[in-house]
MARLOPA-323805 format. One record per residue (C-alpha): residue in three letters; z, x, y. Coordinates in steps of 0.2 Angstrom, whole numbers, plus 5000, padded with zeros to 4 digits. Layout:
N
Ala Z X Y;
...
***
This chain:
403
Unk 5069 5214 5318;
Unk 5060 5221 5335;
Unk 5052 5215 5349;
Unk 5035 5215 5357;
Unk 5027 5200 5363;
Unk 5035 5192 5347;
Unk 5048 5196 5336;
Unk 5043 5206 5320;
Unk 5051 5215 5306;
Unk 5051 5234 5303;
Unk 5060 5249 5296;
Unk 5069 5260 5308;
Unk 5072 5278 5303;
Unk 5091 5283 5306;
Unk 5086 5301 5310;
Unk 5072 5295 5323;
Unk 5077 5277 5330;
Unk 5062 5277 5341;
Unk 5050 5277 5326;
Unk 5047 5259 5319;
Unk 5037 5256 5303;
Unk 5031 5238 5304;
Unk 5033 5228 5288;
Unk 5029 5210 5294;
Unk 5020 5205 5310;
Unk 5014 5188 5314;
Unk 5007 5178 5330;
Unk 5024 5170 5332;
Unk 5042 5175 5331;
Unk 5047 5181 5313;
Unk 5065 5174 5311;
Unk 5071 5178 5294;
Unk 5067 5190 5281;
Unk 5072 5195 5263;
Unk 5065 5205 5248;
Unk 5069 5208 5230;
Unk 5058 5218 5218;
Unk 5040 5215 5222;
Unk 5043 5199 5232;
Unk 5045 5198 5251;
Unk 5050 5182 5260;
Unk 5049 5178 5278;
Unk 5051 5164 5290;
Unk 5040 5161 5305;
Unk 5044 5149 5320;
Unk 5028 5142 5323;
Unk 5029 5130 5338;
Unk 5046 5127 5334;
Unk 5045 5123 5315;
Unk 5048 5136 5302;
Unk 5034 5142 5292;
Unk 5039 5150 5275;
Unk 5028 5166 5271;
Unk 5028 5175 5253;
Unk 5020 5192 5249;
Unk 5019 5198 5231;
Unk 5014 5215 5227;
Unk 4996 5218 5227;
Unk 4992 5199 5234;
Unk 4989 5193 5252;
Unk 5003 5184 5260;
Unk 5003 5165 5257;
Unk 5011 5150 5265;
Unk 5024 5139 5254;
Unk 5023 5122 5259;
Unk 5041 5115 5265;
Unk 5047 5100 5275;
Unk 5043 5100 5295;
Unk 5060 5108 5299;
Unk 5071 5124 5302;
Unk 5075 5136 5288;
Unk 5090 5146 5294;
Unk 5094 5155 5277;
Unk 5084 5163 5263;
Unk 5090 5170 5246;
Unk 5080 5178 5233;
Unk 5088 5183 5216;
Unk 5088 5201 5210;
Unk 5073 5208 5200;
Unk 5059 5197 5197;
Unk 5064 5181 5207;
Unk 5055 5164 5201;
Unk 5063 5153 5216;
Unk 5071 5156 5232;
Unk 5086 5146 5239;
Unk 5084 5140 5257;
Unk 5096 5131 5269;
Unk 5084 5119 5277;
Unk 5086 5106 5291;
Unk 5074 5093 5297;
Unk 5073 5080 5310;
Unk 5074 5068 5297;
Unk 5089 5076 5286;
Unk 5104 5086 5290;
Unk 5105 5104 5284;
Unk 5104 5105 5266;
Unk 5102 5118 5251;
Unk 5086 5118 5243;
Unk 5077 5128 5229;
Unk 5058 5132 5230;
Unk 5049 5137 5215;
Unk 5038 5153 5220;
Unk 5025 5150 5208;
Unk 5022 5131 5209;
Unk 5028 5128 5227;
Unk 5039 5114 5221;
Unk 5054 5111 5232;
Unk 5070 5102 5226;
Unk 5086 5098 5236;
Unk 5102 5103 5228;
Unk 5113 5094 5241;
Unk 5113 5077 5250;
Unk 5122 5076 5266;
Unk 5113 5062 5274;
Unk 5124 5049 5282;
Unk 5123 5031 5276;
Unk 5116 5025 5290;
Unk 5101 5037 5289;
Unk 5097 5030 5271;
Unk 5094 5013 5278;
Unk 5081 5017 5290;
Unk 5064 5026 5289;
Unk 5068 5042 5301;
Unk 5055 5047 5314;
Unk 5047 5064 5311;
Unk 5042 5071 5327;
Unk 5025 5078 5332;
Unk 5019 5092 5344;
Unk 5010 5086 5358;
Unk 5003 5098 5372;
Unk 5000 5095 5389;
Unk 4993 5104 5405;
Unk 5005 5112 5418;
Unk 5001 5123 5434;
Unk 4991 5139 5434;
Unk 4983 5135 5417;
Unk 4999 5134 5407;
Unk 5000 5123 5392;
Unk 5016 5116 5387;
Unk 5021 5110 5370;
Unk 5034 5096 5368;
Unk 5041 5087 5353;
Unk 5038 5068 5353;
Unk 5048 5056 5343;
Unk 5038 5040 5344;
Unk 5045 5023 5337;
Unk 5035 5014 5326;
Unk 5024 5001 5335;
Unk 5013 5001 5349;
Unk 5024 5001 5364;
Unk 5024 5005 5378;
Unk 5041 5012 5374;
Unk 5055 5018 5387;
Unk 5056 5037 5386;
Unk 5071 5049 5386;
Unk 5066 5066 5392;
Unk 5078 5078 5383;
Unk 5079 5096 5390;
Unk 5085 5109 5379;
Unk 5099 5123 5384;
Unk 5096 5141 5387;
Unk 5084 5142 5396;
Unk 5080 5153 5382;
Unk 5082 5138 5369;
Unk 5069 5129 5360;
Unk 5067 5111 5355;
Unk 5065 5112 5336;
Unk 5062 5098 5323;
Unk 5081 5098 5317;
Unk 5095 5085 5315;
Unk 5098 5086 5334;
Unk 5114 5081 5341;
Unk 5120 5075 5326;
Unk 5106 5062 5323;
Unk 5107 5055 5341;
Unk 5087 5055 5342;
Unk 5084 5045 5327;
Unk 5098 5033 5333;
Unk 5088 5030 5350;
Unk 5072 5028 5341;
Unk 5079 5013 5331;
Unk 5081 5006 5348;
Unk 5063 5008 5352;
Unk 5066 5023 5364;
Unk 5054 5037 5363;
Unk 5061 5056 5365;
Unk 5051 5068 5373;
Unk 5056 5086 5373;
Unk 5046 5099 5382;
Unk 5047 5119 5378;
Unk 5045 5122 5397;
Unk 5043 5139 5403;
Unk 5057 5150 5399;
Unk 5058 5143 5381;
Unk 5059 5156 5366;
Unk 5047 5159 5352;
Unk 5031 5158 5363;
Unk 5031 5176 5367;
Unk 5041 5187 5378;
Unk 5030 5184 5394;
Unk 5032 5166 5393;
Unk 5051 5168 5390;
Unk 5053 5179 5405;
Unk 5042 5168 5417;
Unk 5058 5159 5422;
Unk 5067 5174 5426;
Unk 5074 5172 5444;
Unk 5064 5156 5445;
Unk 5076 5143 5439;
Unk 5070 5126 5448;
Unk 5053 5133 5451;
Unk 5040 5136 5436;
Unk 5051 5125 5425;
Unk 5051 5110 5437;
Unk 5032 5112 5438;
Unk 5032 5109 5419;
Unk 5044 5094 5420;
Unk 5033 5086 5434;
Unk 5018 5089 5423;
Unk 5027 5081 5410;
Unk 5029 5065 5420;
Unk 5010 5066 5423;
Unk 5006 5067 5404;
Unk 5018 5053 5401;
Unk 5009 5043 5414;
Unk 4992 5046 5405;
Unk 4997 5040 5388;
Unk 4996 5021 5382;
Unk 5013 5023 5372;
Unk 5025 5028 5386;
Unk 5031 5016 5400;
Unk 5033 5028 5415;
Unk 5043 5015 5424;
Unk 5056 5018 5411;
Unk 5060 5036 5410;
Unk 5076 5045 5409;
Unk 5081 5063 5409;
Unk 5095 5071 5400;
Unk 5100 5089 5395;
Unk 5115 5100 5391;
Unk 5120 5118 5399;
Unk 5104 5124 5406;
Unk 5097 5106 5401;
Unk 5109 5098 5412;
Unk 5104 5110 5427;
Unk 5085 5104 5423;
Unk 5092 5085 5422;
Unk 5099 5087 5440;
Unk 5084 5096 5447;
Unk 5072 5083 5441;
Unk 5084 5068 5447;
Unk 5086 5077 5465;
Unk 5069 5085 5468;
Unk 5055 5075 5458;
Unk 5050 5060 5467;
Unk 5050 5048 5452;
Unk 5060 5032 5450;
Unk 5070 5039 5436;
Unk 5080 5024 5425;
Unk 5094 5036 5422;
Unk 5100 5054 5420;
Unk 5113 5064 5411;
Unk 5120 5081 5413;
Unk 5131 5088 5400;
Unk 5141 5104 5406;
Unk 5126 5108 5417;
Unk 5126 5120 5433;
Unk 5124 5110 5450;
Unk 5127 5124 5462;
Unk 5118 5141 5457;
Unk 5128 5151 5470;
Unk 5145 5146 5462;
Unk 5139 5146 5445;
Unk 5132 5164 5446;
Unk 5149 5169 5456;
Unk 5160 5162 5443;
Unk 5151 5169 5427;
Unk 5162 5179 5415;
Unk 5163 5197 5419;
Unk 5152 5202 5403;
Unk 5138 5190 5409;
Unk 5136 5198 5426;
Unk 5121 5209 5422;
Unk 5113 5195 5413;
Unk 5115 5183 5426;
Unk 5109 5195 5440;
Unk 5092 5198 5430;
Unk 5089 5181 5423;
Unk 5096 5169 5438;
Unk 5100 5180 5453;
Unk 5114 5188 5463;
Unk 5126 5176 5472;
Unk 5128 5187 5487;
Unk 5111 5195 5488;
Unk 5102 5180 5483;
Unk 5113 5166 5490;
Unk 5099 5158 5501;
Unk 5087 5157 5487;
Unk 5099 5151 5474;
Unk 5105 5138 5486;
Unk 5088 5132 5489;
Unk 5085 5129 5471;
Unk 5101 5122 5467;
Unk 5103 5102 5463;
Unk 5119 5102 5474;
Unk 5108 5105 5489;
Unk 5099 5088 5486;
Unk 5112 5078 5479;
Unk 5109 5064 5492;
Unk 5092 5062 5484;
Unk 5099 5057 5467;
Unk 5097 5038 5467;
Unk 5097 5034 5448;
Unk 5112 5030 5439;
Unk 5120 5047 5433;
Unk 5132 5051 5418;
Unk 5140 5068 5419;
Unk 5150 5075 5404;
Unk 5161 5090 5406;
Unk 5173 5101 5397;
Unk 5188 5105 5405;
Unk 5190 5123 5397;
Unk 5172 5127 5400;
Unk 5170 5147 5403;
Unk 5152 5147 5405;
Unk 5149 5132 5417;
Unk 5166 5128 5425;
Unk 5172 5110 5428;
Unk 5169 5114 5447;
Unk 5151 5113 5444;
Unk 5152 5096 5437;
Unk 5165 5091 5452;
Unk 5154 5096 5464;
Unk 5138 5086 5460;
Unk 5149 5070 5455;
Unk 5158 5071 5473;
Unk 5141 5073 5482;
Unk 5131 5060 5472;
Unk 5146 5046 5475;
Unk 5147 5051 5493;
Unk 5127 5045 5494;
Unk 5131 5028 5486;
Unk 5124 5032 5468;
Unk 5134 5026 5453;
Unk 5140 5041 5443;
Unk 5150 5040 5427;
Unk 5161 5056 5424;
Unk 5168 5060 5408;
Unk 5180 5076 5407;
Unk 5186 5082 5389;
Unk 5201 5091 5392;
Unk 5201 5100 5375;
Unk 5183 5105 5375;
Unk 5174 5120 5383;
Unk 5155 5123 5383;
Unk 5149 5110 5371;
Unk 5160 5102 5357;
Unk 5172 5109 5344;
Unk 5180 5093 5339;
Unk 5170 5081 5329;
Unk 5178 5066 5336;
Unk 5174 5072 5354;
Unk 5156 5076 5349;
Unk 5155 5058 5341;
Unk 5162 5049 5356;
Unk 5152 5059 5370;
Unk 5135 5055 5360;
Unk 5140 5037 5358;
Unk 5143 5035 5375;
Unk 5127 5045 5381;
Unk 5116 5033 5369;
Unk 5125 5018 5376;
Unk 5121 5025 5394;
Unk 5103 5027 5390;
Unk 5100 5012 5380;
Unk 5108 5001 5394;
Unk 5097 5008 5409;
Unk 5081 5011 5398;
Unk 5080 4994 5389;
Unk 5090 4982 5401;
Unk 5075 4979 5412;
Unk 5059 4979 5401;
Unk 5043 4985 5410;
Unk 5051 4982 5427;
Unk 5041 4986 5441;
Unk 5047 5001 5451;
Unk 5059 5000 5464;
Unk 5058 5007 5482;
Unk 5068 5022 5482;
Unk 5078 5027 5497;
Unk 5075 5045 5494;
Unk 5063 5054 5505;
Unk 5047 5064 5497;
Unk 5054 5081 5491;
Unk 5041 5094 5489;
Unk 5042 5102 5472;
Unk 5034 5119 5479;
Unk 5042 5118 5496;
Unk 5060 5110 5493;
Unk 5070 5105 5509;
Unk 5084 5116 5512;
Unk 5100 5110 5519;
Unk 5114 5120 5528;
***
């Protein structure tokens, strides 16, 4: 796989590494590829969903229909394959092994790992929606809309990265599906910086964290206000890693009466975050975020910690004590400052976790607590009128900087 605007597949000559012979190119990222005999099979990431493509010798490539989800692995038997084996995950079903007939297109699951609770509900399949942002940008988002008419409270969930991507998979061990059963809609933007929308789109956030991305989150609020299914007076924001930074940025810099916010191991102070990054990350951080010495003023201007006193909505911070990427000090800083301003903060530290969760019991506990927090704050006061915020208006484009 090599890059242009989109990832593609090609042969590279070992004697001439600069020469690439294209095999598969698509108007989206090609993520997986295999071949056997005269058959070639590959996966295209099309607006987050995996599209399965098949080419047979002498025939034009065709699309094989699969459930709307993510294909993470492909296997073609040798010689003249009649079927392919996939690892397929969907928003409505955890990762499974499936086999697809290459002639008829019929797909059959070989495993069933669905938890009992998922069999008792009609899981929600997300839809891709699109909304306008600044400078003519169009932003995709995955929408999990509960059944019924609404209006629904909304949890805006921000993926990590920022080079991650929101995909129709069994996100956070079924957290999204659980929240929809409580009549909460999930709205997950593919903001500027997200992967698989082209190299230019992905690099647009370089050295602009809290800038171009925040424009897209502000535009998401405008979009939600324009719909008949969302209750804009009951919107929360949550995310992990970069998504935690984004959640804190939204809470502190967008003048909206957020119902609540959640940051899972998210950076709060871009200066200290950049300064304390692992040595192997130094070059990457300088390129994508900025240098903590040379760009200190700019990074401080874009840091949620600078505007901590503007966070007036209930905040939940989750942090691993052994996190090497986003050290606990990042969470300590924002919790201390927000509490000092009088805003309630719940702060959970997992002493045996790093960046994310490796222990299943910790993961279940964290997502149980996160869901309870969102449910409490999004559904307690149904359709409540917005309260007067004590925050002063903070311009998105010219943020206030404190010394």
